[in-house]
CHARMM internal coordinates of N, CA and C (Angstrom, degrees):
IC EDIT
DIST 1 N 1 CA 1.4846
DIST 1 CA 1 C 1.4581
ANGL 1 N 1 CA 1 C 110.43
DIST 1 C 2 N 1.3597
ANGL 1 CA 1 C 2 N 112.87
DIHE 1 N 1 CA 1 C 2 N 145.19
DIST 2 N 2 CA 1.3538
ANGL 1 C 2 N 2 CA 117.90
DIHE 1 CA 1 C 2 N 2 CA 170.92
DIST 2 CA 2 C 1.4514
ANGL 2 N 2 CA 2 C 117.99
DIHE 1 C 2 N 2 CA 2 C -103.95
DIST 2 C 3 N 1.4760
ANGL 2 CA 2 C 3 N 119.37
DIHE 2 N 2 CA 2 C 3 N 135.45
DIST 3 N 3 CA 1.4893
ANGL 2 C 3 N 3 CA 113.21
DIHE 2 CA 2 C 3 N 3 CA -172.59
DIST 3 CA 3 C 1.5855
ANGL 3 N 3 CA 3 C 105.10
DIHE 2 C 3 N 3 CA 3 C -91.91
DIST 3 C 4 N 1.4108
ANGL 3 CA 3 C 4 N 111.97
DIHE 3 N 3 CA 3 C 4 N -174.26
DIST 4 N 4 CA 1.3846
ANGL 3 C 4 N 4 CA 114.49
DIHE 3 CA 3 C 4 N 4 CA -178.64
DIST 4 CA 4 C 1.5150
ANGL 4 N 4 CA 4 C 125.09
DIHE 3 C 4 N 4 CA 4 C -59.56
DIST 4 C 5 N 1.2423
ANGL 4 CA 4 C 5 N 113.95
DIHE 4 N 4 CA 4 C 5 N -8.59
DIST 5 N 5 CA 1.4480
ANGL 4 C 5 N 5 CA 126.47
DIHE 4 CA 4 C 5 N 5 CA 171.42
DIST 5 CA 5 C 1.4759
ANGL 5 N 5 CA 5 C 113.97
DIHE 4 C 5 N 5 CA 5 C -96.54
DIST 5 C 6 N 1.4596
ANGL 5 CA 5 C 6 N 118.24
DIHE 5 N 5 CA 5 C 6 N 1.25
DIST 6 N 6 CA 1.4118
ANGL 5 C 6 N 6 CA 124.71
DIHE 5 CA 5 C 6 N 6 CA -176.14
DIST 6 CA 6 C 1.5512
ANGL 6 N 6 CA 6 C 108.58
DIHE 5 C 6 N 6 CA 6 C 67.96
DIST 6 C 7 N 1.3117
ANGL 6 CA 6 C 7 N 123.25
DIHE 6 N 6 CA 6 C 7 N 29.41
DIST 7 N 7 CA 1.4686
ANGL 6 C 7 N 7 CA 127.09
DIHE 6 CA 6 C 7 N 7 CA 177.50
DIST 7 CA 7 C 1.5831
ANGL 7 N 7 CA 7 C 105.91
DIHE 6 C 7 N 7 CA 7 C -98.28
DIST 7 C 8 N 1.2961
ANGL 7 CA 7 C 8 N 115.62
DIHE 7 N 7 CA 7 C 8 N 139.44
DIST 8 N 8 CA 1.4867
ANGL 7 C 8 N 8 CA 115.38
DIHE 7 CA 7 C 8 N 8 CA -177.07
DIST 8 CA 8 C 1.5473
ANGL 8 N 8 CA 8 C 116.92
DIHE 7 C 8 N 8 CA 8 C -81.67
DIST 8 C 9 N 1.2468
ANGL 8 CA 8 C 9 N 116.59
DIHE 8 N 8 CA 8 C 9 N 149.70
DIST 9 N 9 CA 1.4708
ANGL 8 C 9 N 9 CA 125.75
DIHE 8 CA 8 C 9 N 9 CA 177.44
DIST 9 CA 9 C 1.6293
ANGL 9 N 9 CA 9 C 102.50
DIHE 8 C 9 N 9 CA 9 C -128.30
DIST 9 C 10 N 1.1880
ANGL 9 CA 9 C 10 N 115.51
DIHE 9 N 9 CA 9 C 10 N 137.48
DIST 10 N 10 CA 1.5177
ANGL 9 C 10 N 10 CA 125.30
DIHE 9 CA 9 C 10 N 10 CA -175.30
DIST 10 CA 10 C 1.5745
ANGL 10 N 10 CA 10 C 111.24
DIHE 9 C 10 N 10 CA 10 C -137.89
DIST 10 C 11 N 1.3219
ANGL 10 CA 10 C 11 N 116.32
DIHE 10 N 10 CA 10 C 11 N 133.73
DIST 11 N 11 CA 1.3803
ANGL 10 C 11 N 11 CA 124.03
DIHE 10 CA 10 C 11 N 11 CA 160.96
DIST 11 CA 11 C 1.4901
ANGL 11 N 11 CA 11 C 111.50
DIHE 10 C 11 N 11 CA 11 C -117.94
DIST 11 C 12 N 1.3605
ANGL 11 CA 11 C 12 N 113.32
DIHE 11 N 11 CA 11 C 12 N 145.05
DIST 12 N 12 CA 1.4644
ANGL 11 C 12 N 12 CA 118.51
DIHE 11 CA 11 C 12 N 12 CA 179.62
DIST 12 CA 12 C 1.6753
ANGL 12 N 12 CA 12 C 112.25
DIHE 11 C 12 N 12 CA 12 C -157.41
DIST 12 C 13 N 1.2275
ANGL 12 CA 12 C 13 N 110.86
DIHE 12 N 12 CA 12 C 13 N 157.00
DIST 13 N 13 CA 1.4174
ANGL 12 C 13 N 13 CA 112.89
DIHE 12 CA 12 C 13 N 13 CA 176.95
DIST 13 CA 13 C 1.5319
ANGL 13 N 13 CA 13 C 109.31
DIHE 12 C 13 N 13 CA 13 C -92.89
DIST 13 C 14 N 1.3877
ANGL 13 CA 13 C 14 N 114.23
DIHE 13 N 13 CA 13 C 14 N 124.58
DIST 14 N 14 CA 1.4266
ANGL 13 C 14 N 14 CA 123.13
DIHE 13 CA 13 C 14 N 14 CA -177.92
DIST 14 CA 14 C 1.5965
ANGL 14 N 14 CA 14 C 105.96
DIHE 13 C 14 N 14 CA 14 C -85.07
DIST 14 C 15 N 1.2796
ANGL 14 CA 14 C 15 N 120.25
DIHE 14 N 14 CA 14 C 15 N 101.49
DIST 15 N 15 CA 1.4563
ANGL 14 C 15 N 15 CA 120.36
DIHE 14 CA 14 C 15 N 15 CA -165.18
DIST 15 CA 15 C 1.6778
ANGL 15 N 15 CA 15 C 108.60
DIHE 14 C 15 N 15 CA 15 C -77.14
DIST 15 C 16 N 1.3327
ANGL 15 CA 15 C 16 N 112.84
DIHE 15 N 15 CA 15 C 16 N -18.63
DIST 16 N 16 CA 1.4833
ANGL 15 C 16 N 16 CA 114.92
DIHE 15 CA 15 C 16 N 16 CA 174.48
DIST 16 CA 16 C 1.5285
ANGL 16 N 16 CA 16 C 111.59
DIHE 15 C 16 N 16 CA 16 C -72.24
DIST 16 C 17 N 1.3042
ANGL 16 CA 16 C 17 N 118.00
DIHE 16 N 16 CA 16 C 17 N -44.44
DIST 17 N 17 CA 1.4522
ANGL 16 C 17 N 17 CA 120.55
DIHE 16 CA 16 C 17 N 17 CA 178.42
DIST 17 CA 17 C 1.5103
ANGL 17 N 17 CA 17 C 117.46
DIHE 16 C 17 N 17 CA 17 C -95.71
DIST 17 C 18 N 1.3680
ANGL 17 CA 17 C 18 N 113.92
DIHE 17 N 17 CA 17 C 18 N -1.71
DIST 18 N 18 CA 1.4427
ANGL 17 C 18 N 18 CA 120.60
DIHE 17 CA 17 C 18 N 18 CA -176.37
DIST 18 CA 18 C 1.4500
ANGL 18 N 18 CA 18 C 114.56
DIHE 17 C 18 N 18 CA 18 C 56.84
DIST 18 C 19 N 1.3924
ANGL 18 CA 18 C 19 N 127.87
DIHE 18 N 18 CA 18 C 19 N 46.92
DIST 19 N 19 CA 1.3019
ANGL 18 C 19 N 19 CA 126.99
DIHE 18 CA 18 C 19 N 19 CA -174.51
DIST 19 CA 19 C 1.5608
ANGL 19 N 19 CA 19 C 110.71
DIHE 18 C 19 N 19 CA 19 C -140.42
DIST 19 C 20 N 1.3385
ANGL 19 CA 19 C 20 N 116.07
DIHE 19 N 19 CA 19 C 20 N 168.03
DIST 20 N 20 CA 1.4818
ANGL 19 C 20 N 20 CA 125.07
DIHE 19 CA 19 C 20 N 20 CA 176.49
DIST 20 CA 20 C 1.4651
ANGL 20 N 20 CA 20 C 106.41
DIHE 19 C 20 N 20 CA 20 C -87.90
DIST 20 C 21 N 1.2985
ANGL 20 CA 20 C 21 N 120.19
DIHE 20 N 20 CA 20 C 21 N 123.03
DIST 21 N 21 CA 1.5026
ANGL 20 C 21 N 21 CA 124.61
DIHE 20 CA 20 C 21 N 21 CA 168.52
DIST 21 CA 21 C 1.4020
ANGL 21 N 21 CA 21 C 111.93
DIHE 20 C 21 N 21 CA 21 C -105.59
DIST 21 C 22 N 1.2649
ANGL 21 CA 21 C 22 N 118.72
DIHE 21 N 21 CA 21 C 22 N 149.09
DIST 22 N 22 CA 1.4438
ANGL 21 C 22 N 22 CA 130.30
DIHE 21 CA 21 C 22 N 22 CA 171.24
DIST 22 CA 22 C 1.5029
ANGL 22 N 22 CA 22 C 107.75
DIHE 21 C 22 N 22 CA 22 C -124.08
DIST 22 C 23 N 1.3366
ANGL 22 CA 22 C 23 N 122.27
DIHE 22 N 22 CA 22 C 23 N 132.19
DIST 23 N 23 CA 1.3724
ANGL 22 C 23 N 23 CA 123.80
DIHE 22 CA 22 C 23 N 23 CA 175.12
DIST 23 CA 23 C 1.6153
ANGL 23 N 23 CA 23 C 108.74
DIHE 22 C 23 N 23 CA 23 C -143.20
DIST 23 C 24 N 1.3715
ANGL 23 CA 23 C 24 N 115.78
DIHE 23 N 23 CA 23 C 24 N 146.21
DIST 24 N 24 CA 1.4229
ANGL 23 C 24 N 24 CA 118.90
DIHE 23 CA 23 C 24 N 24 CA 178.27
DIST 24 CA 24 C 1.4907
ANGL 24 N 24 CA 24 C 104.26
DIHE 23 C 24 N 24 CA 24 C -149.65
DIST 24 C 25 N 1.4113
ANGL 24 CA 24 C 25 N 105.91
DIHE 24 N 24 CA 24 C 25 N 162.15
DIST 25 N 25 CA 1.5029
ANGL 24 C 25 N 25 CA 116.85
DIHE 24 CA 24 C 25 N 25 CA -177.54
DIST 25 CA 25 C 1.4085
ANGL 25 N 25 CA 25 C 111.63
DIHE 24 C 25 N 25 CA 25 C -104.75
DIST 25 C 26 N 1.2759
ANGL 25 CA 25 C 26 N 120.09
DIHE 25 N 25 CA 25 C 26 N 139.43
DIST 26 N 26 CA 1.4326
ANGL 25 C 26 N 26 CA 135.06
DIHE 25 CA 25 C 26 N 26 CA 172.05
DIST 26 CA 26 C 1.4438
ANGL 26 N 26 CA 26 C 115.75
DIHE 25 C 26 N 26 CA 26 C -121.38
DIST 26 C 27 N 1.2729
ANGL 26 CA 26 C 27 N 123.53
DIHE 26 N 26 CA 26 C 27 N 168.07
DIST 27 N 27 CA 1.3861
ANGL 26 C 27 N 27 CA 122.49
DIHE 26 CA 26 C 27 N 27 CA 170.97
DIST 27 CA 27 C 1.4647
ANGL 27 N 27 CA 27 C 118.43
DIHE 26 C 27 N 27 CA 27 C -60.10
DIST 27 C 28 N 1.2917
ANGL 27 CA 27 C 28 N 111.40
DIHE 27 N 27 CA 27 C 28 N -19.87
DIST 28 N 28 CA 1.5298
ANGL 27 C 28 N 28 CA 116.02
DIHE 27 CA 27 C 28 N 28 CA 174.71
DIST 28 CA 28 C 1.6128
ANGL 28 N 28 CA 28 C 114.12
DIHE 27 C 28 N 28 CA 28 C -90.36
DIST 28 C 29 N 1.3103
ANGL 28 CA 28 C 29 N 117.43
DIHE 28 N 28 CA 28 C 29 N -4.01
DIST 29 N 29 CA 1.4630
ANGL 28 C 29 N 29 CA 122.48
DIHE 28 CA 28 C 29 N 29 CA 179.04
DIST 29 CA 29 C 1.5513
ANGL 29 N 29 CA 29 C 112.35
DIHE 28 C 29 N 29 CA 29 C 120.54
DIST 29 C 30 N 1.2673
ANGL 29 CA 29 C 30 N 115.82
DIHE 29 N 29 CA 29 C 30 N -172.08
DIST 30 N 30 CA 1.4802
ANGL 29 C 30 N 30 CA 122.98
DIHE 29 CA 29 C 30 N 30 CA 179.82
DIST 30 CA 30 C 1.3722
ANGL 30 N 30 CA 30 C 116.23
DIHE 29 C 30 N 30 CA 30 C -71.84
DIST 30 C 31 N 1.3632
ANGL 30 CA 30 C 31 N 122.92
DIHE 30 N 30 CA 30 C 31 N 136.73
DIST 31 N 31 CA 1.3887
ANGL 30 C 31 N 31 CA 131.09
DIHE 30 CA 30 C 31 N 31 CA 179.43
DIST 31 CA 31 C 1.5928
ANGL 31 N 31 CA 31 C 106.81
DIHE 30 C 31 N 31 CA 31 C -118.79
DIST 31 C 32 N 1.2782
ANGL 31 CA 31 C 32 N 114.93
DIHE 31 N 31 CA 31 C 32 N 132.69
DIST 32 N 32 CA 1.5224
ANGL 31 C 32 N 32 CA 118.45
DIHE 31 CA 31 C 32 N 32 CA -175.59
DIST 32 CA 32 C 1.5113
ANGL 32 N 32 CA 32 C 110.74
DIHE 31 C 32 N 32 CA 32 C -122.65
DIST 32 C 33 N 1.2749
ANGL 32 CA 32 C 33 N 115.26
DIHE 32 N 32 CA 32 C 33 N 140.77
DIST 33 N 33 CA 1.6015
ANGL 32 C 33 N 33 CA 120.29
DIHE 32 CA 32 C 33 N 33 CA -178.54
DIST 33 CA 33 C 1.4977
ANGL 33 N 33 CA 33 C 105.49
DIHE 32 C 33 N 33 CA 33 C -138.14
DIST 33 C 34 N 1.3323
ANGL 33 CA 33 C 34 N 111.02
DIHE 33 N 33 CA 33 C 34 N 148.11
DIST 34 N 34 CA 1.4922
ANGL 33 C 34 N 34 CA 117.56
DIHE 33 CA 33 C 34 N 34 CA 164.63
DIST 34 CA 34 C 1.5512
ANGL 34 N 34 CA 34 C 102.30
DIHE 33 C 34 N 34 CA 34 C -90.97
DIST 34 C 35 N 1.3700
ANGL 34 CA 34 C 35 N 105.98
DIHE 34 N 34 CA 34 C 35 N 118.93
DIST 35 N 35 CA 1.4903
ANGL 34 C 35 N 35 CA 116.09
DIHE 34 CA 34 C 35 N 35 CA -178.79
DIST 35 CA 35 C 1.5388
ANGL 35 N 35 CA 35 C 114.56
DIHE 34 C 35 N 35 CA 35 C -83.40
DIST 35 C 36 N 1.2615
ANGL 35 CA 35 C 36 N 112.08
DIHE 35 N 35 CA 35 C 36 N -33.27
DIST 36 N 36 CA 1.5213
ANGL 35 C 36 N 36 CA 120.10
DIHE 35 CA 35 C 36 N 36 CA 173.58
DIST 36 CA 36 C 1.4707
ANGL 36 N 36 CA 36 C 102.23
DIHE 35 C 36 N 36 CA 36 C -164.44
DIST 36 C 37 N 1.3796
ANGL 36 CA 36 C 37 N 111.21
DIHE 36 N 36 CA 36 C 37 N 146.50
DIST 37 N 37 CA 1.4241
ANGL 36 C 37 N 37 CA 120.75
DIHE 36 CA 36 C 37 N 37 CA -175.94
DIST 37 CA 37 C 1.4895
ANGL 37 N 37 CA 37 C 107.01
DIHE 36 C 37 N 37 CA 37 C -146.50
DIST 37 C 38 N 1.3280
ANGL 37 CA 37 C 38 N 116.11
DIHE 37 N 37 CA 37 C 38 N 166.35
DIST 38 N 38 CA 1.4908
ANGL 37 C 38 N 38 CA 126.77
DIHE 37 CA 37 C 38 N 38 CA -179.56
DIST 38 CA 38 C 1.4678
ANGL 38 N 38 CA 38 C 107.59
DIHE 37 C 38 N 38 CA 38 C 128.89
DIST 38 C 39 N 1.3132
ANGL 38 CA 38 C 39 N 111.84
DIHE 38 N 38 CA 38 C 39 N -123.88
DIST 39 N 39 CA 1.4860
ANGL 38 C 39 N 39 CA 120.96
DIHE 38 CA 38 C 39 N 39 CA -170.43
DIST 39 CA 39 C 1.5966
ANGL 39 N 39 CA 39 C 114.45
DIHE 38 C 39 N 39 CA 39 C -89.80
DIST 39 C 40 N 1.3874
ANGL 39 CA 39 C 40 N 112.19
DIHE 39 N 39 CA 39 C 40 N 87.47
DIST 40 N 40 CA 1.4284
ANGL 39 C 40 N 40 CA 113.85
DIHE 39 CA 39 C 40 N 40 CA 177.85
DIST 40 CA 40 C 1.5143
ANGL 40 N 40 CA 40 C 117.78
DIHE 39 C 40 N 40 CA 40 C 49.72
DIST 40 C 41 N 1.3326
ANGL 40 CA 40 C 41 N 115.25
DIHE 40 N 40 CA 40 C 41 N 67.49
DIST 41 N 41 CA 1.4905
ANGL 40 C 41 N 41 CA 110.14
DIHE 40 CA 40 C 41 N 41 CA -179.76
DIST 41 CA 41 C 1.5287
ANGL 41 N 41 CA 41 C 106.27
DIHE 40 C 41 N 41 CA 41 C -124.60
DIST 41 C 42 N 1.2961
ANGL 41 CA 41 C 42 N 117.98
DIHE 41 N 41 CA 41 C 42 N 151.38
DIST 42 N 42 CA 1.4015
ANGL 41 C 42 N 42 CA 124.17
DIHE 41 CA 41 C 42 N 42 CA 173.89
DIST 42 CA 42 C 1.5351
ANGL 42 N 42 CA 42 C 115.62
DIHE 41 C 42 N 42 CA 42 C 114.57
DIST 42 C 43 N 1.2317
ANGL 42 CA 42 C 43 N 117.71
DIHE 42 N 42 CA 42 C 43 N 4.20
DIST 43 N 43 CA 1.5556
ANGL 42 C 43 N 43 CA 119.76
DIHE 42 CA 42 C 43 N 43 CA 174.25
DIST 43 CA 43 C 1.4392
ANGL 43 N 43 CA 43 C 107.69
DIHE 42 C 43 N 43 CA 43 C -72.36
DIST 43 C 44 N 1.4244
ANGL 43 CA 43 C 44 N 111.57
DIHE 43 N 43 CA 43 C 44 N 152.32
DIST 44 N 44 CA 1.4714
ANGL 43 C 44 N 44 CA 123.01
DIHE 43 CA 43 C 44 N 44 CA -179.63
DIST 44 CA 44 C 1.5246
ANGL 44 N 44 CA 44 C 114.10
DIHE 43 C 44 N 44 CA 44 C 48.04
DIST 44 C 45 N 1.3448
ANGL 44 CA 44 C 45 N 112.01
DIHE 44 N 44 CA 44 C 45 N 59.28
DIST 45 N 45 CA 1.3708
ANGL 44 C 45 N 45 CA 119.72
DIHE 44 CA 44 C 45 N 45 CA -178.21
DIST 45 CA 45 C 1.5413
ANGL 45 N 45 CA 45 C 114.65
DIHE 44 C 45 N 45 CA 45 C -86.82
DIST 45 C 46 N 1.2950
ANGL 45 CA 45 C 46 N 116.51
DIHE 45 N 45 CA 45 C 46 N 145.60
DIST 46 N 46 CA 1.4427
ANGL 45 C 46 N 46 CA 122.20
DIHE 45 CA 45 C 46 N 46 CA -179.37
DIST 46 CA 46 C 1.6424
ANGL 46 N 46 CA 46 C 107.28
DIHE 45 C 46 N 46 CA 46 C -139.50
DIST 46 C 47 N 1.2653
ANGL 46 CA 46 C 47 N 115.00
DIHE 46 N 46 CA 46 C 47 N 126.01
DIST 47 N 47 CA 1.4998
ANGL 46 C 47 N 47 CA 129.08
DIHE 46 CA 46 C 47 N 47 CA -170.13
DIST 47 CA 47 C 1.4506
ANGL 47 N 47 CA 47 C 110.40
DIHE 46 C 47 N 47 CA 47 C -109.12
DIST 47 C 48 N 1.3008
ANGL 47 CA 47 C 48 N 114.06
DIHE 47 N 47 CA 47 C 48 N 136.03
DIST 48 N 48 CA 1.5201
ANGL 47 C 48 N 48 CA 123.28
DIHE 47 CA 47 C 48 N 48 CA 172.95
DIST 48 CA 48 C 1.5758
ANGL 48 N 48 CA 48 C 113.01
DIHE 47 C 48 N 48 CA 48 C -139.77
DIST 48 C 49 N 1.2385
ANGL 48 CA 48 C 49 N 117.12
DIHE 48 N 48 CA 48 C 49 N 128.64
DIST 49 N 49 CA 1.5491
ANGL 48 C 49 N 49 CA 119.33
DIHE 48 CA 48 C 49 N 49 CA 174.35
DIST 49 CA 49 C 1.5602
ANGL 49 N 49 CA 49 C 112.34
DIHE 48 C 49 N 49 CA 49 C -95.77
DIST 49 C 50 N 1.2119
ANGL 49 CA 49 C 50 N 114.39
DIHE 49 N 49 CA 49 C 50 N 140.09
DIST 50 N 50 CA 1.4945
ANGL 49 C 50 N 50 CA 117.78
DIHE 49 CA 49 C 50 N 50 CA -179.59
DIST 50 CA 50 C 1.4390
ANGL 50 N 50 CA 50 C 108.38
DIHE 49 C 50 N 50 CA 50 C -85.87
DIST 50 C 51 N 1.3486
ANGL 50 CA 50 C 51 N 122.96
DIHE 50 N 50 CA 50 C 51 N -172.05
DIST 51 N 51 CA 1.4284
ANGL 50 C 51 N 51 CA 122.77
DIHE 50 CA 50 C 51 N 51 CA 177.43
DIST 51 CA 51 C 1.5387
ANGL 51 N 51 CA 51 C 118.59
DIHE 50 C 51 N 51 CA 51 C -74.13
DIST 51 C 52 N 1.3638
ANGL 51 CA 51 C 52 N 112.18
DIHE 51 N 51 CA 51 C 52 N -8.42
DIST 52 N 52 CA 1.5475
ANGL 51 C 52 N 52 CA 115.56
DIHE 51 CA 51 C 52 N 52 CA 173.19
DIST 52 CA 52 C 1.5880
ANGL 52 N 52 CA 52 C 106.94
DIHE 51 C 52 N 52 CA 52 C -103.04
DIST 52 C 53 N 1.2938
ANGL 52 CA 52 C 53 N 118.38
DIHE 52 N 52 CA 52 C 53 N 13.01
DIST 53 N 53 CA 1.4539
ANGL 52 C 53 N 53 CA 122.34
DIHE 52 CA 52 C 53 N 53 CA 177.60
DIST 53 CA 53 C 1.5897
ANGL 53 N 53 CA 53 C 112.77
DIHE 52 C 53 N 53 CA 53 C 72.92
DIST 53 C 54 N 1.4266
ANGL 53 CA 53 C 54 N 119.56
DIHE 53 N 53 CA 53 C 54 N 15.85
DIST 54 N 54 CA 1.3942
ANGL 53 C 54 N 54 CA 119.12
DIHE 53 CA 53 C 54 N 54 CA -177.16
DIST 54 CA 54 C 1.6569
ANGL 54 N 54 CA 54 C 100.91
DIHE 53 C 54 N 54 CA 54 C -84.31
DIST 54 C 55 N 1.2538
ANGL 54 CA 54 C 55 N 117.43
DIHE 54 N 54 CA 54 C 55 N 139.97
DIST 55 N 55 CA 1.4882
ANGL 54 C 55 N 55 CA 127.36
DIHE 54 CA 54 C 55 N 55 CA 173.91
DIST 55 CA 55 C 1.5553
ANGL 55 N 55 CA 55 C 114.63
DIHE 54 C 55 N 55 CA 55 C -75.87
DIST 55 C 56 N 1.2195
ANGL 55 CA 55 C 56 N 118.28
DIHE 55 N 55 CA 55 C 56 N 137.70
DIST 56 N 56 CA 1.2731
ANGL 55 C 56 N 56 CA 127.91
DIHE 55 CA 55 C 56 N 56 CA 172.86
DIST 56 CA 56 C 1.6681
ANGL 56 N 56 CA 56 C 108.69
DIHE 55 C 56 N 56 CA 56 C -128.53
DIST 56 C 57 N 1.3092
ANGL 56 CA 56 C 57 N 122.48
DIHE 56 N 56 CA 56 C 57 N 127.12
DIST 57 N 57 CA 1.4307
ANGL 56 C 57 N 57 CA 123.67
DIHE 56 CA 56 C 57 N 57 CA -173.52
DIST 57 CA 57 C 1.4961
ANGL 57 N 57 CA 57 C 108.75
DIHE 56 C 57 N 57 CA 57 C -138.01
DIST 57 C 58 N 1.4226
ANGL 57 CA 57 C 58 N 107.37
DIHE 57 N 57 CA 57 C 58 N 133.62
DIST 58 N 58 CA 1.4091
ANGL 57 C 58 N 58 CA 124.13
DIHE 57 CA 57 C 58 N 58 CA 175.94
DIST 58 CA 58 C 1.6216
ANGL 58 N 58 CA 58 C 103.43
DIHE 57 C 58 N 58 CA 58 C -103.64
DIST 58 C 59 N 1.3586
ANGL 58 CA 58 C 59 N 113.31
DIHE 58 N 58 CA 58 C 59 N 135.84
DIST 59 N 59 CA 1.4384
ANGL 58 C 59 N 59 CA 113.30
DIHE 58 CA 58 C 59 N 59 CA 179.26
DIST 59 CA 59 C 1.5552
ANGL 59 N 59 CA 59 C 108.97
DIHE 58 C 59 N 59 CA 59 C -158.90
DIST 59 C 60 N 1.3166
ANGL 59 CA 59 C 60 N 119.89
DIHE 59 N 59 CA 59 C 60 N 172.32
DIST 60 N 60 CA 1.3977
ANGL 59 C 60 N 60 CA 124.08
DIHE 59 CA 59 C 60 N 60 CA -177.07
DIST 60 CA 60 C 1.4424
ANGL 60 N 60 CA 60 C 114.42
DIHE 59 C 60 N 60 CA 60 C -108.63
DIST 60 C 61 N 1.2885
ANGL 60 CA 60 C 61 N 117.30
DIHE 60 N 60 CA 60 C 61 N 139.52
DIST 61 N 61 CA 1.4997
ANGL 60 C 61 N 61 CA 121.45
DIHE 60 CA 60 C 61 N 61 CA 177.92
DIST 61 CA 61 C 1.5449
ANGL 61 N 61 CA 61 C 100.22
DIHE 60 C 61 N 61 CA 61 C -108.26
DIST 61 C 62 N 1.3528
ANGL 61 CA 61 C 62 N 114.42
DIHE 61 N 61 CA 61 C 62 N 115.19
DIST 62 N 62 CA 1.5047
ANGL 61 C 62 N 62 CA 118.45
DIHE 61 CA 61 C 62 N 62 CA 176.35
DIST 62 CA 62 C 1.5416
ANGL 62 N 62 CA 62 C 109.87
DIHE 61 C 62 N 62 CA 62 C -67.43
DIST 62 C 63 N 1.3534
ANGL 62 CA 62 C 63 N 120.99
DIHE 62 N 62 CA 62 C 63 N -41.37
DIST 63 N 63 CA 1.3959
ANGL 62 C 63 N 63 CA 128.24
DIHE 62 CA 62 C 63 N 63 CA -174.17
DIST 63 CA 63 C 1.5677
ANGL 63 N 63 CA 63 C 105.83
DIHE 62 C 63 N 63 CA 63 C -55.63
DIST 63 C 64 N 1.4536
ANGL 63 CA 63 C 64 N 113.45
DIHE 63 N 63 CA 63 C 64 N -48.58
DIST 64 N 64 CA 1.4861
ANGL 63 C 64 N 64 CA 121.09
DIHE 63 CA 63 C 64 N 64 CA -175.49
DIST 64 CA 64 C 1.4307
ANGL 64 N 64 CA 64 C 113.89
DIHE 63 C 64 N 64 CA 64 C -84.14
DIST 64 C 65 N 1.4135
ANGL 64 CA 64 C 65 N 114.94
DIHE 64 N 64 CA 64 C 65 N -10.60
DIST 65 N 65 CA 1.4251
ANGL 64 C 65 N 65 CA 120.73
DIHE 64 CA 64 C 65 N 65 CA -166.50
DIST 65 CA 65 C 1.6126
ANGL 65 N 65 CA 65 C 111.74
DIHE 64 C 65 N 65 CA 65 C 45.99
DIST 65 C 66 N 1.3275
ANGL 65 CA 65 C 66 N 113.50
DIHE 65 N 65 CA 65 C 66 N 51.58
DIST 66 N 66 CA 1.4228
ANGL 65 C 66 N 66 CA 116.30
DIHE 65 CA 65 C 66 N 66 CA -176.86
DIST 66 CA 66 C 1.5265
ANGL 66 N 66 CA 66 C 110.63
DIHE 65 C 66 N 66 CA 66 C -144.53
DIST 66 C 67 N 1.3950
ANGL 66 CA 66 C 67 N 112.76
DIHE 66 N 66 CA 66 C 67 N 157.81
DIST 67 N 67 CA 1.3794
ANGL 66 C 67 N 67 CA 122.50
DIHE 66 CA 66 C 67 N 67 CA 170.73
DIST 67 CA 67 C 1.5471
ANGL 67 N 67 CA 67 C 112.66
DIHE 66 C 67 N 67 CA 67 C -78.44
DIST 67 C 68 N 1.3864
ANGL 67 CA 67 C 68 N 127.24
DIHE 67 N 67 CA 67 C 68 N 126.34
DIST 68 N 68 CA 1.3104
ANGL 67 C 68 N 68 CA 129.88
DIHE 67 CA 67 C 68 N 68 CA 179.55
DIST 68 CA 68 C 1.5285
ANGL 68 N 68 CA 68 C 114.01
DIHE 67 C 68 N 68 CA 68 C -110.52
DIST 68 C 69 N 1.2891
ANGL 68 CA 68 C 69 N 122.00
DIHE 68 N 68 CA 68 C 69 N 161.42
DIST 69 N 69 CA 1.4108
ANGL 68 C 69 N 69 CA 125.10
DIHE 68 CA 68 C 69 N 69 CA 176.89
DIST 69 CA 69 C 1.5396
ANGL 69 N 69 CA 69 C 113.28
DIHE 68 C 69 N 69 CA 69 C -137.16
DIST 69 C 70 N 1.2154
ANGL 69 CA 69 C 70 N 115.68
DIHE 69 N 69 CA 69 C 70 N 133.09
DIST 70 N 70 CA 1.6601
ANGL 69 C 70 N 70 CA 116.92
DIHE 69 CA 69 C 70 N 70 CA -172.77
DIST 70 CA 70 C 1.5499
ANGL 70 N 70 CA 70 C 103.75
DIHE 69 C 70 N 70 CA 70 C -134.85
DIST 70 C 71 N 1.3174
ANGL 70 CA 70 C 71 N 118.35
DIHE 70 N 70 CA 70 C 71 N 157.92
DIST 71 N 71 CA 1.4236
ANGL 70 C 71 N 71 CA 120.72
DIHE 70 CA 70 C 71 N 71 CA -175.27
DIST 71 CA 71 C 1.6322
ANGL 71 N 71 CA 71 C 95.25
DIHE 70 C 71 N 71 CA 71 C -158.59
DIST 71 C 72 N 1.4618
ANGL 71 CA 71 C 72 N 107.29
DIHE 71 N 71 CA 71 C 72 N 157.82
DIST 72 N 72 CA 1.3607
ANGL 71 C 72 N 72 CA 116.99
DIHE 71 CA 71 C 72 N 72 CA 179.47
DIST 72 CA 72 C 1.4904
ANGL 72 N 72 CA 72 C 105.60
DIHE 71 C 72 N 72 CA 72 C -119.10
DIST 72 C 73 N 1.4242
ANGL 72 CA 72 C 73 N 112.34
DIHE 72 N 72 CA 72 C 73 N 130.22
DIST 73 N 73 CA 1.4184
ANGL 72 C 73 N 73 CA 119.51
DIHE 72 CA 72 C 73 N 73 CA 179.73
DIST 73 CA 73 C 1.4546
ANGL 73 N 73 CA 73 C 112.00
DIHE 72 C 73 N 73 CA 73 C -134.98
DIST 73 C 74 N 1.3473
ANGL 73 CA 73 C 74 N 119.17
DIHE 73 N 73 CA 73 C 74 N 134.33
DIST 74 N 74 CA 1.4748
ANGL 73 C 74 N 74 CA 123.47
DIHE 73 CA 73 C 74 N 74 CA 174.79
DIST 74 CA 74 C 1.5620
ANGL 74 N 74 CA 74 C 110.78
DIHE 73 C 74 N 74 CA 74 C 56.20
DIST 74 C 75 N 1.4076
ANGL 74 CA 74 C 75 N 113.47
DIHE 74 N 74 CA 74 C 75 N 41.50
DIST 75 N 75 CA 1.3663
ANGL 74 C 75 N 75 CA 123.55
DIHE 74 CA 74 C 75 N 75 CA 174.68
DIST 75 CA 75 C 1.5307
ANGL 75 N 75 CA 75 C 115.07
DIHE 74 C 75 N 75 CA 75 C 75.92
DIST 75 C 76 N 1.3015
ANGL 75 CA 75 C 76 N 118.02
DIHE 75 N 75 CA 75 C 76 N -2.31
DIST 76 N 76 CA 1.4325
ANGL 75 C 76 N 76 CA 121.39
DIHE 75 CA 75 C 76 N 76 CA -177.42
DIST 76 CA 76 C 1.5778
ANGL 76 N 76 CA 76 C 114.40
DIHE 75 C 76 N 76 CA 76 C -115.13
END
COOR INIT
IC SEED 1 N 1 CA 1 C
IC BUILD
C-alpha cells in the first residue's frame, strides 16, 4: 500500500521465522517490524492504510486456524 506521501508499506509472511513482518519506507530508508510472531502467523496477509497512514492488517494464523487482525498505533 502507498501512504499519503506515496511511500510503500508492505506486510509479508517470513517463512524462515514463520512470523508476520511489516516494513515501510521513510525518507531515512526502510524500517522493519515483527508485527506478530509465535506459532506460524502471518500467512495470507492483507494490508490497508487509513487516512492517517496507520496500517491495519488481516492475516491467517496456521497454529490457531484463525483469521487475525493487527494495527499500529502511536508508533507501536
